[in-house]
C-alpha positions in Angstrom: 159.6 72.0 -62.6 160.4 75.2 -60.7 161.0 75.6 -57.0 160.0 78.7 -55.1 160.4 79.8 -51.5 157.4 80.0 -49.2 158.9 81.3 -46.0 161.8 79.6 -44.3 160.1 76.2 -43.7 158.3 75.5 -47.0 158.9 75.1 -50.7 156.5 75.6 -53.6 157.0 73.2 -56.6 155.6 74.8 -59.7 154.5 72.6 -62.6 153.2 73.2 -66.2 149.5 72.2 -65.7 147.0 70.5 -63.5 147.6 67.1 -65.0 151.4 67.2 -64.3 150.7 68.5 -60.8 148.4 65.5 -60.1 151.0 63.1 -61.4 153.8 64.5 -59.3 151.6 64.8 -56.2 150.6 61.2 -56.4 154.3 60.2 -56.7 155.3 62.4 -53.8 152.7 60.8 -51.5 154.1 57.4 -52.4 157.7 58.5 -51.9 157.1 59.7 -48.3 160.1 62.0 -48.4 161.9 62.3 -45.0 161.5 65.7 -43.3 158.4 66.6 -45.4 155.5 67.2 -43.0 152.8 68.1 -45.5 152.2 67.8 -49.2 149.5 70.2 -50.5 148.4 70.0 -54.1 146.8 72.9 -56.0 146.1 73.9 -59.7 149.7 74.1 -60.9 151.8 73.8 -57.7 152.5 71.6 -54.7 153.3 73.1 -51.4 155.9 71.1 -49.3 155.9 72.0 -45.6 159.2 70.9 -44.0 160.5 69.9 -40.6 163.6 72.1 -40.4 165.1 69.8 -37.8 165.0 66.8 -40.2 165.8 68.3 -43.6 166.6 71.4 -45.5 165.0 73.0 -48.6 168.1 72.1 -50.7 167.8 68.4 -49.7 164.1 68.4 -50.5 164.5 70.0 -53.9 167.1 67.3 -54.8 164.8 64.5 -53.7 161.8 65.9 -55.5 163.7 66.2 -58.8 164.5 62.5 -58.5 160.8 61.4 -58.1 159.2 59.9 -61.2 155.7 61.3 -61.8 152.9 58.7 -61.5 150.4 57.9 -64.2 147.8 60.4 -62.9 144.7 60.7 -60.7 142.4 57.8 -61.1 138.6 58.4 -61.1 137.0 57.1 -58.0 133.8 56.1 -59.7 131.9 58.1 -57.1 129.3 60.7 -58.2 127.6 63.4 -56.2 124.6 65.6 -57.2 124.3 68.9 -55.4 120.9 70.7 -55.3 121.5 74.5 -55.9 119.3 77.5 -55.6 120.8 79.8 -58.2 120.3 83.2 -56.4 124.0 84.2 -55.8 124.7 87.9 -55.5 127.2 87.8 -58.4 125.1 85.8 -60.8 124.2 88.7 -63.0 127.7 90.2 -63.0 129.3 86.9 -63.9 126.9 86.3 -66.7 127.8 89.7 -68.2 131.5 88.9 -67.8 131.0 85.7 -69.7 128.8 87.2 -72.4 125.6 85.3 -71.7 122.4 85.6 -69.8 122.0 84.5 -66.2 119.6 81.7 -67.4 122.2 80.5 -69.9 124.9 80.5 -67.2 122.7 78.4 -64.9 121.8 76.0 -67.7 125.5 75.4 -68.6 126.7 75.1 -65.0 124.2 72.3 -64.6 124.9 70.6 -67.9 128.7 70.5 -67.3 130.4 67.5 -65.8 132.6 68.6 -62.9 135.4 66.6 -61.3 137.2 67.2 -58.0 140.8 68.0 -59.1 142.1 68.6 -55.5 140.9 69.8 -52.1 142.0 72.6 -49.9 141.2 76.1 -48.8 139.0 74.7 -46.0 137.8 71.2 -44.9 135.4 69.9 -47.4 136.2 72.4 -50.1 136.8 70.7 -53.5 138.2 72.5 -56.5 136.0 71.3 -59.4 137.1 71.4 -63.0 134.5 71.2 -65.7 134.2 70.3 -69.4 132.6 73.6 -70.5 135.2 76.2 -71.7 132.8 79.0 -70.9 133.7 78.9 -67.2 136.8 81.1 -66.8 135.8 83.8 -64.3 138.0 86.4 -62.5 138.0 86.6 -58.8 136.6 89.6 -57.0 139.0 92.6 -56.8 138.7 92.5 -53.0 137.6 89.4 -51.0 134.4 89.4 -49.0 135.0 88.9 -45.2 131.9 86.7 -44.8 130.5 84.2 -47.4 127.6 82.0 -46.1 128.1 78.3 -45.8 126.8 76.4 -48.9 127.6 79.2 -51.3 128.4 78.0 -54.8 131.1 80.0 -56.5 133.3 80.3 -59.6 136.9 81.4 -59.8 139.2 81.0 -62.8 138.2 77.7 -64.4 137.0 76.2 -61.1 133.7 75.9 -59.4 133.3 75.1 -55.7 131.1 75.1 -52.6 132.0 76.9 -49.3 131.6 74.3 -46.5 131.0 77.0 -43.9 130.9 80.8 -43.4 134.3 82.1 -44.3 136.0 85.0 -46.2 136.7 84.5 -49.9 137.1 86.1 -53.3 135.1 83.7 -55.5 132.1 84.9 -57.5 128.9 83.6 -56.0 126.1 82.2 -58.2 124.0 80.1 -55.8 123.6 78.1 -52.6 123.3 74.5 -51.6 122.3 72.9 -48.3 124.6 69.9 -48.8 126.9 69.3 -45.8 130.4 69.4 -47.3 132.3 68.4 -44.2 131.0 66.3 -41.2 133.5 64.8 -38.7 130.8 62.2 -37.7 130.7 61.0 -41.3 133.3 58.5 -42.8 135.0 60.1 -44.7 134.2 63.6 -43.3 134.5 65.3 -46.7 131.6 64.8 -49.2 134.0 65.5 -52.1 137.3 63.8 -52.7 139.8 64.0 -55.6 138.4 62.1 -58.6 134.7 62.5 -57.5 132.3 63.5 -60.3 129.9 66.3 -59.4 126.6 67.4 -61.0 124.7 70.5 -60.0 120.8 70.5 -60.1 118.6 73.6 -59.9 115.9 73.7 -57.2 113.6 76.6 -56.2 112.8 75.5 -52.6 114.2 77.2 -49.6 117.4 75.7 -48.2 117.6 73.9 -44.8 119.5 75.6 -42.0 121.7 73.1 -40.2 121.7 73.8 -36.4 124.7 72.9 -34.2 123.7 70.5 -31.4 123.9 71.8 -27.9 127.0 70.5 -25.9 126.6 67.8 -23.3 126.3 69.0 -19.7 129.5 68.9 -17.7 129.4 66.7 -14.5 133.1 66.6 -13.6 134.1 67.6 -10.0 136.7 69.8 -11.6 135.6 72.4 -14.2 135.8 76.0 -15.3 132.7 78.0 -16.2 132.7 80.9 -18.6 131.0 83.7 -16.8 132.0 86.1 -19.6 134.0 85.2 -22.8 135.3 88.7 -23.4 136.1 89.6 -27.0 137.0 86.1 -28.1 137.7 83.0 -25.9 138.9 79.8 -27.5 140.4 76.4 -26.6 143.8 76.1 -28.3 146.8 73.7 -28.3 149.7 73.3 -30.8 147.2 72.4 -33.5 146.5 69.4 -35.8 149.3 69.1 -38.4 149.2 66.4 -41.0 145.8 67.1 -42.6 146.6 70.0 -45.0 146.0 67.8 -48.1 142.4 67.2 -46.7 141.8 70.9 -46.4 142.3 70.9 -42.6 144.6 73.6 -41.3 147.0 72.9 -38.4 145.4 76.0 -36.7 146.6 76.1 -33.0 147.5 78.8 -30.5 148.6 82.1 -32.0 151.5 82.5 -29.5 153.2 79.1 -29.1 155.8 80.5 -26.7 153.0 81.8 -24.4 151.3 78.3 -24.4 154.6 76.6 -23.4 155.4 79.1 -20.7 151.9 78.8 -19.0 151.9 75.0 -19.2 155.4 74.8 -17.8 154.4 77.0 -14.9 151.5 74.6 -13.9 153.4 71.3 -14.6 151.5 70.4 -17.8 153.1 68.9 -20.8 154.2 71.6 -23.3 151.5 70.7 -25.8 148.5 70.7 -23.4 145.6 72.8 -24.4 145.0 76.3 -23.0 142.4 79.0 -23.1 143.3 81.8 -25.6 141.7 85.2 -24.9 141.9 87.9 -27.5 141.4 91.5 -26.3 140.5 90.8 -22.6 137.3 91.0 -20.7 136.8 87.4 -19.7 135.6 86.1 -16.3 136.1 82.4 -15.4 134.7 80.6 -12.4 136.3 77.4 -11.0 134.7 74.3 -9.6 137.1 72.4 -7.3 140.6 73.3 -6.4 143.3 73.8 -9.1 146.4 75.7 -10.3 146.4 78.2 -13.1 149.0 80.3 -14.9 148.8 83.2 -17.4 151.2 84.1 -20.3 151.1 86.2 -23.4 149.6 89.7 -23.4 150.3 92.1 -20.6 146.9 92.6 -19.0 145.5 93.2 -15.5 144.4 89.9 -14.0 143.0 89.1 -10.6 141.5 86.3 -8.6 138.3 87.0 -6.6 138.2 84.7 -3.6 135.7 85.1 -0.8 135.2 88.7 -2.0 138.9 89.5 -1.9 140.6 90.5 -5.1 144.1 89.1 -5.5 146.5 90.2 -8.3 147.6 87.3 -10.6 151.1 87.8 -11.9 152.1 86.5 -15.4 154.0 83.2 -15.9 153.6 82.1 -12.2 151.5 79.3 -10.8 148.5 80.5 -8.8 146.3 78.2 -6.6 142.5 78.5 -7.0 139.7 77.1 -4.8 136.1 76.1 -5.5 134.1 79.1 -6.5 137.1 81.4 -7.2 136.8 83.7 -10.2 139.6 84.8 -12.6 139.0 88.2 -14.1 141.1 89.3 -17.1 141.3 92.9 -18.2 142.1 94.5 -21.6 145.8 94.1 -22.6 148.2 97.0 -22.2 150.5 95.4 -24.7 150.0 92.4 -27.0 146.7 91.0 -27.9 146.2 87.4 -26.7 146.4 86.0 -23.1 146.6 82.3 -22.6 145.3 80.5 -19.4 146.8 77.1 -18.5 145.1 74.9 -15.9 147.0 72.1 -14.2 145.9 68.7 -15.5 144.3 70.2 -18.6 140.9 70.1 -20.2 138.8 66.9 -20.4 137.2 67.8 -23.7 136.8 65.5 -26.8 139.4 66.1 -29.4 138.8 66.6 -33.2 141.4 64.9 -35.3 143.6 64.5 -32.3 143.5 68.2 -31.2 141.5 70.6 -29.0 142.4 73.6 -31.3 139.5 75.8 -32.4 139.8 76.6 -36.1 137.7 79.7 -36.5 137.7 79.5 -40.3 136.9 75.8 -40.9 134.9 75.1 -37.7 137.0 72.1 -36.9 137.5 71.7 -33.1 135.5 73.1 -30.2 133.3 76.1 -31.0 134.2 79.5 -29.6 133.2 79.7 -26.0 130.2 81.7 -24.8 128.8 82.7 -21.4 127.5 79.7 -19.5 129.8 77.2 -21.1 131.4 74.8 -18.6 134.6 72.9 -19.5 135.5 69.7 -17.6 139.0 69.5 -16.2 141.1 66.4 -15.5 142.0 67.9 -12.1 145.4 68.9 -10.7 146.6 65.4 -10.0 146.5 64.5 -13.7 149.4 66.8 -14.6 152.6 64.9 -15.5 155.1 67.3 -13.9 155.6 69.2 -10.6 154.5 72.8 -10.6 157.3 75.0 -11.9 157.4 78.3 -9.9 159.7 80.0 -12.5 161.3 82.3 -13.3 159.7 82.6 -16.7 160.5 85.8 -18.7 157.6 88.0 -19.7 157.7 89.0 -23.4 157.9 92.6 -24.3 154.9 92.9 -26.7 153.7 95.7 -28.9 151.1 98.3 -28.2 148.9 100.2 -30.7 151.2 102.7 -32.5 154.4 100.7 -31.9 156.4 99.7 -34.9 157.2 96.0 -35.1 159.8 94.4 -37.4 159.0 91.0 -38.9 161.6 89.0 -40.9 160.2 87.8 -44.2 161.4 85.6 -47.0 160.2 87.1 -50.3 158.3 84.9 -52.7 156.9 82.8 -54.2 155.2 85.4 -56.3 157.3 88.5 -56.3 157.3 88.4 -60.1 153.6 89.3 -60.0 154.6 92.8 -58.6 156.5 95.7 -59.9 160.0 96.3 -58.6 158.6 99.4 -56.9 155.9 97.4 -55.2 158.4 94.9 -53.7 160.5 97.9 -52.5 157.4 99.5 -51.1 156.5 96.3 -49.2 159.8 96.4 -47.2 160.3 100.1 -47.0 157.0 101.4 -45.6 155.1 100.8 -42.3 151.9 98.9 -42.6 149.1 99.5 -40.1 147.2 96.6 -38.6 143.5 97.4 -39.1 140.6 96.4 -36.8 139.4 94.1 -39.5 142.0 91.5 -38.4 141.5 88.2 -36.7 143.0 84.7 -36.5 142.4 84.1 -40.2 144.5 87.1 -41.2 145.7 90.6 -40.3 144.4 93.1 -42.8 147.1 95.7 -43.4 146.7 99.3 -44.6 149.3 101.3 -46.4 150.4 102.4 -49.9 148.9 99.8 -52.2 151.2 97.3 -53.9 151.1 97.6 -57.7 151.0 94.4 -59.8 153.2 93.8 -62.8 150.9 91.0 -64.0 147.1 91.2 -64.5 144.8 88.2 -64.5 144.3 85.3 -62.1 146.8 83.2 -60.3 145.8 79.5 -60.2 144.9 78.6 -56.6 148.0 77.4 -54.7 148.9 76.6 -51.1 150.0 79.1 -48.5 151.6 79.0 -45.1 150.9 80.8 -41.8 152.6 84.1 -42.1 152.1 84.4 -45.9 151.6 88.0 -47.2 148.8 87.6 -49.7 147.9 90.6 -51.9 144.4 91.0 -53.4 144.0 93.2 -56.5 143.3 96.3 -54.3 147.0 96.1 -53.2 146.4 96.0 -49.5 148.1 92.9 -48.0 146.5 90.3 -45.8 149.0 88.6 -43.4 147.8 85.1 -42.8 147.2 83.9 -39.2 146.9 80.3 -37.9 143.3 79.9 -39.2 144.1 81.1 -42.8 142.8 79.5 -46.0 145.1 76.7 -47.1 144.9 77.6 -50.8 144.0 80.8 -52.6 144.3 82.6 -55.9 145.8 85.9 -54.8 149.6 86.1 -55.2 151.8 85.8 -52.1 154.6 88.3 -52.1 156.4 86.9 -49.1 156.1 85.1 -45.8 157.0 85.8 -42.2 159.7 83.4 -40.9 158.6 80.8 -38.3 160.5 82.4 -35.5 158.4 85.6 -35.7 154.9 83.9 -36.0 154.3 84.2 -32.2 154.9 88.0 -32.4 152.6 88.1 -35.4 149.9 86.5 -33.2 150.3 89.3 -30.6 149.9 92.3 -33.0 147.0 94.5 -31.8 145.0 96.8 -34.1 146.8 100.0 -34.6 150.3 98.5 -34.4 152.6 99.2 -37.3 154.5 96.5 -39.2 157.8 96.9 -41.1 158.9 93.8 -43.1 162.6 93.0 -43.0 163.7 90.8 -46.0 165.8 87.7 -45.2 167.4 85.7 -47.9 166.0 82.1 -48.4 168.1 79.4 -46.9 168.8 78.0 -50.4 168.9 79.5 -53.9 165.8 78.0 -55.4 
């Protein structure tokens, strides 16, 4: 058993193999260690996410060492058959890598018995281990940014199905129309650890599942999206506690901005807000209310009876029926949050209104014509707070931003020169960045080790490095597990700043020693 740092609020427990990982994971769940928020199993590791107010990495390491591994993962007795159209874009290339024909690959993929070893990456994603030694496939050298839902893939010794459109580096061999994750189903995940899976070839076209239209809003208090701008989402502090099910905490990218705006209108600190990336939104209010803005520095105005009134940051502003809030492009920072007194009367998903753009859990991204019901200003638990609330000094394109990082857990996968290059150069935030991850550009980081890293858990702020050497800095909607090595992770105190980095900003990583020698 080896312990590795994963930022300043998490520890990776590394074990010899999948069987030992399963045994220790089962024991840790039963032990319910104090101060451990999440326990995330993977191929040969377990990620422990800590509450720094309740425990320390040193205490957790000591307690984990004292845990006696369980007997193992019991089979559930449940079996699932997935119909697959084997037309994946990587089928021919994978067959060549494995030294067989595409027809032989398809035959053996169907003949194998697959078992869900663990879940992760995204809700409904099961890591399947098979009984055919043929299947040991390298990931793509650079991950795709969009993989369609239902894609059947191979990576290392695992097979799996992407529950929804998402980025990923697995080799794609086919598609299925099976619904892998459905919140209206009990349980929501089609696959659970211990489930046996069989694949069956079909030649028919696959069914496209359409999202039902939302129910019309009839509340006397509401906000209508006239224009959503670049990206407009509902967000709160997220849904922690579901990582082992493949459900990310997600949540607002700038937690401090959410708290500032909510405090200004008298809401509780965890109330949901609107998060706008890049500006350009127009919102129209039904009924009177109070709003406040925080986050990015952007021009904002309220149009009332044809009069345009400037809206200052971090201050409560009264709105009347028919008023429109117009939000311009940020001068600095990236994301503006809008709090409305009383909060949003919207159904929660797993106890949260956060929109997870990777997994699809939570409300969908907002579009023109959407109307969100509000509880109304009388529903807020506190009096309006007129301030003062300090406005953060946020970066612009071209600015250099320093982020503290804890190196690890996989620095040993990189040359000494690569680790030095990580912290000595400036990395540019590219336009291909989003809430899933910031794609950085700079001098590529050279690996010391070739081959594949077994999939393991990662935290928000993790710096994952694909084989092309260009890091991806994980945001709040990042994949929960992955097979590219993580060279370091941004500390928790700098995650809000990470969420405000615009394209064109430059990042310099400043190493910080882990809080305990692991």
